[in-house]
N, C-alpha and C positions, 0 to 999 in steps of 0.2 A: 471568705469574706462577699461581703455584698452590700451596696445603697441599691434600697429597691424605691421606685416611686409611686404614687398609686394614685387614682380621683377618687374623693370623698364623693357619695351619692349625693350628697347634700347640697342644698344650691342657697346663695344669697339672695337677697331683692335684687339683684343684679343679673340673678342666673348665671351667676359663677360659680366654680367648686374649688374647693383647696385643695394643692397637693401634698398628700402627704408622703411622710419618708418613713422607712421603716431598716435598722443596720440587721444582719444575721450572719453573727460568724461562731460556726459549732454551735458551742451549746449557752455564748451570748448572742440576745437581742436586745432591741429598744427600739421606741417609736416615737416620735414627733410630725408636729403639726410645722409646715412650713412657713405657715404668712403668706406664702403667694396662691393665689386666686387667677385662675382662666377658665371661660368657655371651652367646655366639655371636647369641641372641633379644633381648636385649635394645641389640646393638651399635647398631644406627639410633638406636635412644631417644638413648644416646651421647652419640656425635658428633652431637645437633643437633639428629634429627628429630622430627615432629609428634607421635607416639602416646603415649600414657602410659608405658605398659610391656604386657609383653605379657599380663599380665592384663587385662586393657580390658574389659570387661562383665561384671569377676568382680567379685564381693566378698572384697578381704586378708583372708580369713578364719583362718588363720595366722598365728602370729610369725615362721617360718621363711617366709611371703614377703614380710611386711613388711621385713623386714632384709633377703632379697635387694632389695628396691625401694629402700630406701632406702641401702642402697651402694652402686649405681647413679646413684640421685643423687649422689652424694659424686662417685664415677667420672663421674658427665656434668660435675661442676663443675671436676675436678679439671684435664680433658681441653681446657676449655674456657679455664684460664685460661693452659695449657700454651697453647694456639694465642693468646691475646694476649699473652704475654710475646714468641712467634716475630717476632709480626705489629710489635711493636716494636723489636726487633732488626733487623728489616729494611732500618727506617725509618733507622735510623743509614746515613750514606750512608762509613762508614768500613768497613764489613764486608767480608772478603771474603769473597766467595762462589766464588771459585775452591778456596778448600779447605774439600774435603765434611765434616770433621767439623764446623766450624762449629755445624750443624744437633745433632749430639751433645751439644756445650758446651752451648748453648742449654739442653738439657735437664739436662744435671748442673746445670748453673745453678739451676735451681727446687729441684731437688729434693736439693742440697747449698749452700742458699744461704750459711750461714754460711761461708764458704769464699771470698766475692767482698766485692769492695767496688765500690759503694759496694752496702752492704744494700738491697736495694727492697722485701725483703718483712718480716715477721716473722719474725725467726729458728727455725729450727726446733724449739728447748728449748723455746720458748713457745709456746701455742696459738694459735691465729687465730684473726681473729672468729667465722669461717665453720664451726670446728672446731668452735668454744665452743657456737654453734648446733645444726650438729650434735646435740654432744653432750645438747644441752637436749633438743632433737625424740625424740632415744634414750631418753633414761633417762625420760622424762614419759610415753610410753608413750599422749598423745592418741590421740584418736576420727580414723577416717579423713575425716571433713571439714575439723576442727582443725589435722590434719597437712597438708591442702591448702591452707589458708588461711596457714597458717605460711609453707611453700615461695612462695609469692605474694609474701610481704614479704622470705622471703629473695631469689628473681629481683631485685627490684627495689631492695635494697640492692645487690647487684651491681651492678645497672647503672648504678645512682648509685655505685659506686665508677667504673668504666669513663668517665662520662660527666664525672666531676670531674677525671680524670685527665686526658683528653681535653682537657676546656675551660680547661681554667688550666696545659696543654705540661705536669705534672708527676706523678710518684707518688702518689698519694692510696691511701691503703687505710685501713680501717677498725679501730679496736682500742680494744678493752674499755675500757684507762682513760684516753683522749683522745677520746672521743667526749662532747660538751658539751652545752651547752642550744643554741651556736647552731649544730652541728651538728643537733641534733633541729627546729629551725629550716627549715635553707637542707633538709635531706632533705623538711620537708612542702611547701617550697615545688616540688620541683624531683616528686612525686607532686602537686597540685597542676597543673603547668603537663606533665607527661610527653609528652600525648597531643599536644606541638607539638615533641617530640624527633625522633621517629620516624624523621621525611625526612634529618633531619640525622646521624644516628646507628644505620642501619639496620643496623652490623656490631655494634653491641650488643643488641642487639635478635636479631639472626641466633645469638648465645651465649647471652644471656637474655634467652630470648623473654616478653611480656607476658603471653601468653596460650598453654595447650600445649595444644591441641584438634585433633585432626586432621579433626576437622568445618572446621576453622576453616582458611584458607591464611595468613589476614595476622593476623601476632603484634605488630598498631599497637596499644598501649595505648589503651583509652577514658576522656573527662574523667573525674571523680571527682569527687565531693563530697565534703563533709566530713566527715559522717555515716560515706562509708566510711576518708576519711583515719587516721581517730579510732581505726575499729575494726581496723585494721595497728600504729597506735602502740599501744591497746592489749596488742596478743601480743609489740611490743618491750619495753614497760614491763615486763609479764612473764618476759622472758626478761631484763633487769635483775636484779628482783629476785631471780631464780634465784640468777644467779650472784652478788648479794649477800651471800645465804644461804649462798650453796659458797662464798665466800671467793672467786673466781674475779677481784675487783675491790668496789674501794672506791666505782669511777666510781658517781654516781648525776646523771644526766645530764636526769633530769624532774622536778630537783629543783626546779629554773629558769625550765621551758619552760609558757607560759599558751598552751594550743590554744586554738581557736576551739569552743565547744561544740556537744554535737550538733544536730540541727537536728529536734526535736519542739514546733515551733511551733504547728501548724495545727492546727484542729478536727479529731479523727478522721473521716472520710468513712466511711459505713456504710448499707448497706443497709437497711432498714425489713421486718419482717417481714411485711406485703402486697407487696412488692415481690419478698422470699426464695420466698415462697407462688408468687408469676406466675413466676417461675423453674421451678419445682418442675412447676409445672403446663403448662408452655407445649410445644404440641405438637413435640416431637420429630424424631415416629415414621421421615420421612422421612434421620434424620441418628443412626440407632442409636449410632454411636461416642459422637458426639457426647451423646448421652441416656446413656449412663455417665457420662462425666466431669461431666454437672451433678448427678446424683445423689451422684457423690460429694462435689460442692462442696456441696451440701444437706446432707449427711452431716457436715460437720466443720462448718455454720453453726450445729451440733444439736450440738456434743461440745467446739466453739472450739480447739482442740489447733492446735500448728505443724506445717507440710505436712508436715517431718522427720520427726516422730511421727506422723503418722500413716499415713506411707506405709510407716515400720516396723512397724506395727498388723498382729498375725496375731487369730485367732482366741482362741486363749489370753487375748488381751486382751479377751475377756466374763465379768465376772465377777460370778453375780446380779444379772445386767440392768442392769449397769451398763459401762461402760467403764472399763479403769484402765490406769495406765502414768506412768511416769517420766519427764517431759519433760527430752529432752539436754541443756539447757539449763543443769540443775539436777546430773546425775550427778557431773561432777567434781569439786562442789562442795557445798552442802548437799540431798542428793536429797529429794524430796520425792513420795509418790504422790497422781497426781492421780486423782479419783474421781467418774464423771462419770453420773450415774443417765440411760438411754435411752427416750424417751418414741417415743411413736407412731408417729411421722412416724421418726426412725433406725432404729427396730424392722424399717418395714417397707420401709427400705432394706435392710437386712442380709437382710430373706429374701429377695428378690427376687435378688439374687445371692449365693446359697447354691453351693456349691463344692466338689470334690472332693478341693484342695489347702489348704493353711492359710494361702490370706490371706483377710484380711479383706473387701477389695475388689480389684475387677479394676483397680488401680494402672498410673498406664504414668509417665513420669520427670517432674520437676519442673517441667521448659520446656515440653513436652508438654502439662501441663494448666494448666500460667497459657496459654498459647494457645489452648486448649477455652474455657477459662472465659469470656476474652472474647467469641467466638464466639456462648459461650449467653447470657451480659449481650443482645448485638446481635440474636439472633433473636428474645430474649423481652421485649424494646423496652424494656429497662429502661437507657438512657442520656442519664441527666439532667446537667444539667452540677453539674461541685462545684468547689469553689476548693481547688485545694494548692497549694505551697511546691518550686518546682525544687530539688532537693535538689545539682545540682551549681552553678546557678545564684543559688539563693538566693531567685528574683524571683516574686511569685505570676504563677501559670496557673489560665485555667479550661479546665477540659479534660470531656470526656463523661466518665463515670463507664464504659463500659462501653472502652473503649480503656486506663484505668488497672487496668482490676480483675484480681484476681491472689488468691491464695490465701491471701494474708495475709488476703486482705478477709473471709474469713468466721468468721476469729477479730475481727477488729475486730466481725461485725454480730451474733456470740456476745458481745462484751465489751457494746456499747455497747447492744442492749438488751435485756440484764437488768439493765445498770445503770439503764435507767430505769424497770424495774417495782421493784428493791429500792433503789437508791439508798444500797448498804451496799458499798462498794469490799470487806471483807473477806469477802462472801459471794459475790458474783463472784467476787475473784480464788480463792477456794478451788476452784471449778470451772474455772476457764482454767490454773491454774498460775504465776500472776502472784507473786514474793515480797512479803511485808509491804516498804510506803515504795518500791515500785516505782515509776522514773519511768514508763516503759511505760505501766503500766496508768494513771500518772495520764490519759493524753491521751485512755482511754477515757472518763473524766467527763466528757461532751457535756453542759451546761446546752444542752438543744433549745428550742423556743420552746412546746413542750409544759411544760413544768416554770418557765418563767421566767411564763409564765400563773399557774400555782397559784402562787407566788410574789407575786407581785404583789397577785394575788386578798386577799393575806394583810393587805394594806392596808388590804382593806375595812371 
């Protein structure tokens, strides 16, 4: 038995072709038009391919490109739902496969749901849950990063629908008005345990993969910590707040939901100024490319920004001897301009990498940068043991700092060492871009042995 997709050679006025569906099983065969139209270069993506888009490796810099991407993501969802509906109909032992028009009837049932009983999905006259979510993403005009994060949430919700349907042997649909705090709790359990469901529900992950990346063959989800789940719930809560504001629904499912708080309890680990200098002075002459990333890490230690802001910086961010930027985390809310004067070491690094283009430094991808940082720590001999809490298991662990070093450690190093010097969160926050009362910044206020000694001396 096989359901086969193909692309019609005909195109409409918009240059789009319709995806055709063919069913083949022994002597039985059927054909139908899907009603899903795509640009030919997006075809493999819409039928479930692993590529993100034909713009892979390029920035979606125009509204037109973003609209094309959003349109084809919707078409992918549409085709996946049709595929699922066909699978469910094929399970019906009363289906007469000798009639060649049964597949056309299936497509008709999808597009004209109100004419069939019992109704298994929301009537066309009312937006579905995912229609509304698509409208939210379109009207909110989110950054590329936040939009990708929302798409992770969307695919997780789509998998949740299908798995509940299969598990409980009933058609389950998320609807704006019927999601309750119990639904949220059940979805939380699903997110926490999803990595254990892959083998049992592989067809679901074929339709809505947990990972969309051409370099990763498997779509198996990885274990999630509570911080990751809470980040997804913050997006779902923002979506419901928007729906409430726009009059889409009066339902407030998070009102009676009590989740597990984020795990920000351990004292932040960071490197000392001496360790930072050891890294900067380490001989990496036999690894010149690694030396470049070492310098970028040390530069980040001196300005304290997030890696997402660092990579986007250009020479235009240097104004009167200081780095000026607006942290991306504040752009959508209350934008704040952060200005960090450049010290001698930071200026030395910038001078070392002068170039004809507009880049501030020779950046690579965030992932490769994090791998390079771990190698730099190991080669520089910065391998001391630190105590951390595993974000997934919430158990204490002892780890060599080089194994868990990343770009964010540069930000921690900036904040931690500054706070040791001035012990004033407002001064440090003005340079790091943390907002007043930031829970994240509170973790940088490390009271180390030196500060404890100073306190005890006050009792003498």
